[in-house]
Backbone bond lengths (Angstrom), bond angles and torsions (degrees), N, CA, C in turn:
res aa  C-N    CA-C-N  psi(-1)  N-CA   C-N-CA  omega(-1)  CA-C   N-CA-C  phi
1 X - - - 1.436 - - 1.508 110.61 -
2 X 1.323 117.59 -33.61 1.470 120.36 -177.57 1.539 111.15 -65.00
3 X 1.333 115.80 -31.34 1.470 118.38 178.45 1.550 110.33 -68.17
4 X 1.323 116.38 -36.19 1.477 121.69 177.08 1.517 110.13 -63.82
5 X 1.331 114.82 -47.70 1.500 120.23 179.85 1.495 110.19 -62.81
6 X 1.351 117.26 -42.05 1.462 121.21 179.81 1.523 110.89 -60.94
7 X 1.327 117.85 -42.03 1.445 120.25 178.84 1.557 111.61 -67.77
8 X 1.316 116.43 -34.33 1.472 120.02 176.83 1.540 110.55 -68.65
9 X 1.325 117.11 -33.81 1.459 119.19 178.36 1.508 111.51 -64.18
10 X 1.378 115.54 -31.92 1.476 121.32 178.20 1.506 109.06 -100.32
11 X 1.326 118.84 43.40 1.433 122.66 -170.20 1.547 115.59 -60.69
12 X 1.326 116.27 -25.27 1.476 118.01 -178.94 1.524 110.62 -127.12
13 X 1.308 117.40 25.17 1.481 122.83 179.33 1.530 107.36 -93.90
14 X 1.317 115.68 106.37 1.469 120.60 180.00 1.516 111.68 -98.59
15 X 1.328 118.32 1.95 1.437 119.85 179.02 1.537 108.38 -106.41
16 X 1.316 116.17 160.97 1.454 119.94 180.00 1.507 110.55 93.39
17 X 1.324 114.30 -166.65 1.456 121.08 -174.34 1.511 110.87 -131.42
18 X 1.343 115.76 151.12 1.462 121.68 178.43 1.516 108.83 -128.03
19 X 1.335 115.91 131.05 1.479 121.57 -179.25 1.539 108.85 -66.66
20 X 1.305 115.66 163.29 1.446 121.37 175.19 1.542 109.23 -59.40
21 X 1.319 116.96 -42.00 1.460 120.06 -176.77 1.524 110.51 -62.56
22 X 1.325 116.92 -42.65 1.439 119.65 177.96 1.514 112.28 -60.56
23 X 1.335 116.15 -45.62 1.453 120.49 -178.93 1.514 111.49 -64.76
24 X 1.334 119.41 -49.98 1.431 123.38 -174.51 1.535 112.09 -71.03
25 X 1.338 117.78 -35.09 1.467 118.23 176.19 1.516 111.35 -68.28
26 X 1.323 117.18 -37.45 1.462 121.51 175.58 1.518 109.00 -61.98
27 X 1.319 116.80 -48.00 1.451 120.90 -179.80 1.544 112.11 -62.31
28 X 1.320 115.70 -39.75 1.486 120.45 178.24 1.504 111.36 -61.84
29 X 1.335 117.10 -49.61 1.470 119.96 -178.44 1.529 112.30 -66.88
30 X 1.296 117.90 -37.03 1.486 120.47 176.95 1.525 108.70 -63.61
31 X 1.331 116.63 -43.83 1.492 119.95 179.54 1.494 111.96 -63.51
32 X 1.320 118.19 -41.49 1.421 120.96 179.98 1.524 111.99 -65.73
33 X 1.320 116.69 -46.05 1.485 121.02 -178.86 1.529 109.56 -63.18
34 X 1.365 115.72 -44.97 1.463 119.38 -178.65 1.552 109.65 -64.76
35 X 1.313 117.71 -41.35 1.478 120.60 -178.74 1.542 110.62 -65.21
36 X 1.324 116.18 -39.69 1.461 120.32 179.09 1.537 109.93 -64.22
37 X 1.339 115.79 -46.96 1.461 118.88 179.50 1.527 111.25 -61.29
38 X 1.334 116.94 -44.82 1.474 118.78 178.07 1.524 111.96 -64.92
39 X 1.323 116.32 -40.89 1.468 120.00 179.79 1.527 112.28 -61.32
40 X 1.311 115.92 -46.38 1.464 119.68 177.15 1.510 111.27 -63.06
41 X 1.326 116.28 -44.56 1.454 119.65 -177.55 1.507 112.35 -65.38
42 X 1.322 117.10 -43.03 1.480 120.12 -179.91 1.532 110.74 -72.81
43 X 1.330 115.83 -43.53 1.494 120.14 -178.27 1.519 111.74 -64.54
44 X 1.315 118.65 -40.97 1.455 121.18 -178.56 1.505 112.80 -91.60
45 X 1.330 115.43 -4.68 1.477 120.85 -179.23 1.524 111.07 54.80
46 X 1.344 113.27 44.32 1.460 119.60 -179.96 1.545 108.15 -108.85
47 X 1.304 116.10 115.04 1.459 118.29 -176.19 1.543 111.26 -72.40
48 X 1.328 118.09 -21.64 1.443 120.43 178.07 1.529 111.67 -64.80
49 X 1.332 114.79 -39.19 1.498 118.84 178.80 1.515 109.51 -71.62
50 X 1.338 118.78 -36.50 1.456 120.83 175.07 1.530 110.72 -64.07
51 X 1.320 116.51 -37.15 1.463 120.18 176.34 1.519 109.45 -66.98
52 X 1.305 118.46 -37.10 1.470 123.47 178.45 1.545 108.02 -64.51
53 X 1.330 117.73 -39.69 1.466 121.08 177.88 1.531 109.87 -63.98
54 X 1.301 116.89 -39.44 1.480 120.04 176.47 1.515 112.19 -65.54
55 X 1.309 116.79 -40.22 1.469 121.51 178.31 1.527 109.20 -65.23
56 X 1.332 115.97 -42.43 1.478 119.81 178.88 1.524 109.94 -61.29
57 X 1.315 117.25 -42.71 1.473 121.74 178.51 1.512 111.00 -58.48
58 X 1.297 117.99 -46.07 1.465 121.68 179.26 1.519 110.59 -67.44
59 X 1.317 117.27 -40.74 1.474 120.79 -177.36 1.523 111.45 -67.39
60 X 1.316 118.38 -31.93 1.466 121.52 -176.59 1.522 112.75 -89.97
61 X 1.334 117.39 -3.18 1.450 121.44 -176.22 1.525 112.28 -63.21
62 X 1.331 119.41 -47.89 1.459 122.56 -177.51 1.542 110.68 -66.00
63 X 1.336 119.08 -47.11 1.501 117.65 176.39 1.529 112.84 -60.27
64 X 1.350 116.90 -35.94 1.463 120.57 179.79 1.523 110.63 -66.09
65 X 1.333 116.95 -42.24 1.465 119.99 176.58 1.506 111.08 -63.22
66 X 1.306 116.99 -42.15 1.474 121.87 -178.17 1.543 111.36 -63.50
67 X 1.331 117.17 -46.35 1.455 119.09 -178.25 1.525 110.16 -69.86
68 X 1.328 118.29 -32.03 1.475 120.22 176.33 1.502 111.38 -68.06
69 X 1.311 119.08 -41.22 1.451 122.16 176.97 1.507 111.18 -63.48
70 X 1.355 116.34 -42.85 1.451 119.54 178.38 1.527 111.80 -66.40
71 X 1.315 116.52 -32.02 1.488 120.37 175.21 1.520 111.09 -67.07
72 X 1.312 116.47 -41.03 1.475 120.73 176.44 1.533 109.24 -62.71
73 X 1.321 117.24 -41.35 1.458 120.85 177.28 1.549 110.25 -59.98
74 X 1.309 117.06 -37.23 1.454 121.35 -177.41 1.556 109.90 -65.48
75 X 1.309 117.64 -30.03 1.461 120.18 178.49 1.504 111.24 -90.07
76 X 1.322 119.05 6.01 1.460 123.44 176.77 1.533 114.48 86.31
77 X 1.310 117.09 16.47 1.456 121.62 -178.57 1.532 110.34 -110.21
78 X 1.303 115.27 151.90 1.446 119.83 176.97 1.534 110.41 -71.25
79 X 1.312 116.04 151.25 1.452 121.33 177.85 1.498 115.69 -61.82
80 X 1.339 114.62 -20.66 1.471 118.20 179.86 1.540 112.64 -66.11
81 X 1.306 118.08 -13.93 1.461 121.47 175.58 1.491 112.42 -60.41
82 X 1.346 117.00 -19.36 1.468 121.15 -179.46 1.567 110.31 -60.02
83 X 1.319 116.01 -30.88 1.470 119.99 178.90 1.529 113.05 -70.98
84 X 1.344 116.50 -15.80 1.445 120.05 176.90 1.540 110.37 -66.32
85 X 1.304 118.05 -20.25 1.453 122.64 176.38 1.498 114.77 -62.26
86 X 1.337 116.31 -17.26 1.464 121.57 179.29 1.529 110.52 -71.64
87 X 1.321 117.36 -27.79 1.452 121.37 -177.82 1.533 108.75 -66.45
88 X 1.322 118.65 125.18 1.456 120.39 -176.95 1.542 112.28 -60.23
89 X 1.264 116.74 141.56 1.475 129.91 177.10 1.523 112.67 61.24
90 X 1.334 118.87 -61.97 1.450 121.78 -176.17 1.530 113.00 -67.45
91 X 1.325 118.09 -36.06 1.447 122.08 -178.16 1.517 114.78 -61.26
92 X 1.341 118.00 -57.24 1.452 119.90 179.69 1.545 113.00 -63.41
93 X 1.315 117.89 -35.31 1.442 120.38 177.96 1.523 110.47 -66.34
94 X 1.341 117.18 -42.82 1.446 119.61 178.82 1.507 111.61 -65.03
95 X 1.320 118.53 -42.92 1.457 121.04 177.33 1.556 111.08 -63.74
96 X 1.312 118.15 -35.24 1.452 119.69 177.13 1.520 110.65 -64.67
97 X 1.325 116.89 -40.26 1.454 119.97 176.89 1.511 110.16 -64.30
98 X 1.308 117.96 -41.68 1.482 121.40 179.27 1.522 108.97 -62.75
99 X 1.331 118.41 -42.75 1.460 121.39 -177.31 1.505 111.57 -67.46
100 X 1.331 117.63 -29.26 1.477 122.24 179.83 1.516 112.35 -84.80
101 X 1.310 117.78 -14.37 1.470 122.25 -177.62 1.519 110.09 -67.48
102 X 1.345 114.07 150.68 1.452 120.89 178.19 1.532 109.82 -70.38
103 X 1.323 116.08 159.81 1.450 121.70 176.72 1.485 111.18 -62.04
104 X 1.319 115.10 151.71 1.469 120.02 174.08 1.530 105.38 -75.09
105 X 1.348 117.58 126.24 1.468 118.30 -174.71 1.518 112.24 -67.01
106 X 1.290 115.28 149.92 1.437 120.93 177.74 1.542 111.39 71.82
107 X 1.324 114.07 -166.63 1.469 119.48 -179.28 1.526 108.47 -86.58
108 X 1.314 115.68 139.63 1.467 120.73 172.58 1.520 107.55 -120.19
109 X 1.329 116.61 -173.95 1.469 119.10 -175.34 1.520 112.81 -68.08
110 X 1.322 119.69 -6.80 1.442 122.28 179.31 1.516 113.09 -99.98
111 X 1.344 116.44 -5.59 1.443 120.21 176.75 1.520 112.55 133.72
112 X 1.323 116.47 -176.72 1.467 120.70 -179.16 1.528 110.82 -72.50
113 X 1.300 115.10 156.46 1.485 120.58 179.48 1.531 108.76 -69.98
114 X 1.333 117.95 120.40 1.464 118.64 -177.27 1.530 112.05 -69.04
115 X 1.329 118.33 -26.31 1.468 120.67 177.67 1.533 109.77 -66.39
116 X 1.304 116.79 -45.38 1.481 120.46 178.60 1.518 111.74 -67.01
117 X 1.328 116.80 -35.36 1.450 120.31 177.46 1.515 111.84 -65.43
118 X 1.340 116.40 -36.41 1.475 121.25 179.16 1.536 109.74 -67.62
119 X 1.323 117.09 -36.75 1.461 120.79 -179.94 1.539 110.67 -68.64
120 X 1.330 117.31 -36.28 1.462 120.72 -179.94 1.522 109.28 -69.98
121 X 1.342 117.61 -39.29 1.477 121.96 -176.75 1.507 112.20 -76.53
122 X 1.340 118.43 -16.70 1.478 120.47 -177.66 1.484 114.51 -75.40
């Protein structure tokens, strides 16, 4: 949960790097919250909950873009690669591979490696 909160604190920070753990934990919690809201809304046939799910989706869009761009930075790629996801079939698969890739070791042009910084601080 702390990784989700940490990503929300940096909701509009498109610079720097994000570890795989930060990205995937954020994605996991967003998916769970969204699925619960949709499940309650559809199961209870309450349009207010469905509207709340839509509002949540819009509210989480900017933090999701920011953490994705920071994750791309961590692999040594520019944030503009996020637009490659628009390309049918190949785009989302390529972005998935990038998101699953390990961090670029050491410091890159986007900043120090957050994984190595966590090991030093531990």
